[in-house]
N, C-alpha and C positions, 0 to 999 in steps of 0.2 A: 582711197585714191588721194595722192598727194597734190599738192598745190590748190587746195580747196579752202583751207582755213588759215589764211595768212595772218601771222601775228606780228611779223617784222621782217624787213628785208635789208640785206647787207651785201657789201661787196668786199672781198678779200684785199689784203694789201697788194698782192700781185695784180689784181684786176684794177684797182684804183690807180696804181702807177704805171700801167700800161695802156690803159683806154681812157678816152675822154668821157665825160659825163653823158653826153647825148648818145653814145653807143651803149653805155650801161642802161640808160633810160629806155633805149629802143628794145633791149632784151626783155625788160619788164613789160613793156607795151606789147610785144609779140606774145608773151606768156598769157597776159590778161585778155587780149583781144583776138587771138588766133588759136590758142592751145586750150586755155582753161575751160572746162565744161563742154569741150568739143571733142578732145581726145583724152582718153584715160591716161593720166600721167603717171609715171613712176617717180620714185623719190629722187632719183637722179636723172637729169635730162642733159642733152648735149647740143651744143651750137657750134657750127663751123663759120668762120668769117672768110669770105672769099672775094676776089676781084671780078668785077662785071663791068667792063668798059670803064675803069676808073672810079667806079662807085662800089659801095659794099653790098654783098648779098650775105644774108644771114640764113643758115639752113639748120632747122631743127631736126633731131633724131633722137631715138632711145632704144635701148636694148629690146629685143623681141618685138619691135614694131616695124613692120614691112615698109611703111611709108615715110617720106620725109616731106617737110614743108620748107619752102624758100621764100623769103621776103626780101625784095630789092629796097634798099634805102637810098636816099639822096646824100648820104654821107660819103665823102671822098674816102676811098680805100687807101689805107697806109700799110705798106708792107711790114712795117715793124710791129704792127699789132699782133697779138697772139692769134694763131689760125683756129684754135679750139678752146672752148669755154665749157664749164660744167655749171649747172645750177642744181643745187641740192636743197630738198625740203626736209627738215628735221623738225616734225611736229608743228608746222606752221612757221618755223623760223627758216626763211628762204635766203640762200647765200650764193652769189655769183663767184666762182673761183677758177683758177687755172687747174688743169688735170694734175700737175705736180703738187698742188696744194692740198689736194683731197686726202692724201695718205700722210700728211705731216703730223 
């Protein structure tokens, strides 16, 4: 099961240049406090960033998992932020990246 033995956490260049630190930190917080040890996580998980009355909603999903989990944040929604993020776990090295960066 992925995301159980974290050895390091990273954010790709695309993420660091398109999202503020508080959004990145919120993704790690959601993984640690809502997903880890609750849902069997695959090595690649996905998050959608959407507008909810001017604030950001982060929705988790993964392949072959029927449910989704949404968390409303008190962070203002900015339409220029990427709408989709991936988080990849490679043997404990966890990285947030844009979908286009996965296959680079």
